[in-house]
N, C-alpha and C positions, 0 to 999 in steps of 0.2 A: 223339580226344584233346582237340581244341579245345573240343568240346561239353562234355566233363567239366570242363575248366578253367573254362568260363563257367557251369557248372551249368545248361545249357540242353539242350533236346531235340536229339538228333542229326538227326532227320528235319527239324525246323524249320531247323536250321543248313544242312543239305544243300539244302533247298528254296530258301533265300535265296541260297546259292552258285550254284545252277543258274539262278536268275533273273538274277543278276549276269552270268553267263557266256553266257546265251542270245543276246544281241545279237552277240557275237563269233562264235558258232557260225553264226547266221543269215547274218552278213556273209560268212563263208567260202563258203557255198553260193550267195550272190548273185553271186559272181564267175562261177560256171558258168552261171547263167541270164542274166547280163548281161555277155557277153564284151567289150563295148565298153569296159568299165572298164580292161582291160589290153591289148587288141589295137589299138584305134584311138586316134589322137590327134586333138585338135582340139575343136570345139564339141560334137560328139556325145558325146565322153568327158566333157566338163564337165557336159552335161545329164544324162548317166547317173549321174555322181557325185552331183549334187544330188538326183536322184530316189532313189537308193539311200540317201543320207544322211537324207532325210526319212522314208523307209520304216523305217530302223533306229531313228531317234529316236522315231517313233510306236510302233514295237514296244516300245521301252524304256519309253516313257511309259505304255503300256497295262499294264505291270507295276508301275510305281512311282508313277505320278501319281494325282491325285485330281481328278475333274471335277465332282462334285456332292456335296452334303451327304447326300442320300438314297443309301444303300448300293446298293439294287437298281438305281436309275437310273445310278449311277456304274459298276456292273459291266456294265450293258448298253452304255453309251457306250464303255467301255474294250474290251469284246469286239468292238464294231463297229470301233473303231480298230485292234484287233489284226488283224481280218479284212482291213480295207483295207490295212494295212501288208504283210500277206502277199501280197495281190494286187499291190501296188506292187513288191514285191521279186521275185516269182516268176511272174507272169503273162506269157505270151509276147508279147502284143500291146503294143507300145511306146506306142500311143495310149491304150489303157485304163490302163496303168500310169502314164502321165504325168498323166492326168486324176485318178486316185486320189491321186497324189502332191500335186497342187494342193489337193485337198480335205483331205488329211492335213495339209498346211502350215497351212491355216486352222484345222483342229481343234487342231493343236499350239499355235498362237498363243493361241487361246481357252482351251485346256486349261492352259497354263502360267499364264495370268492367273487362272483359276479356282483352280488349285492354290495359288497365293500367297494368295488370299482365304481359302480353306479352312484353310490352315495358320495364317494370322493370326487367324482366328476361333477355332480350336482353342487357340491360345496365350492369347487373351483369356479364353476360358472356363476354362482351367487356372489362370490368374492369379486370376480371380474366386473359384474354388473354394478356392485356397490362402489368399486373403485372408479368406474366410469362416471357414475352419478356424482361422486365427490369431486371429480376433476373439472 
């Protein structure tokens, strides 16, 4: 119904809805692979919460973020980030998951910075093209 009201493709709307809901679904399974989230209290729980948070943020950024102007390079970086986020969330070794979480935190910091630059560049290009059309 909503797709008809918006005069948009149902498949496209459904794909966007699934991308929005995917982090919540992934988070519900992370509780089973990281029982420290709900069973233990203390520093291990805090470390696990931080690790899962970074994993879910990276998972989300791989769907919605932009890391490079070149589309192919952007897709490769985001696929790598998605793979690392899944390792962080679901790999049984706490040491490897923690190492990937640290790498993801760095990638997220760089990715958010790049995303802002790309959006700013796109806005400038759009404004230039609008000004050209108005002239």
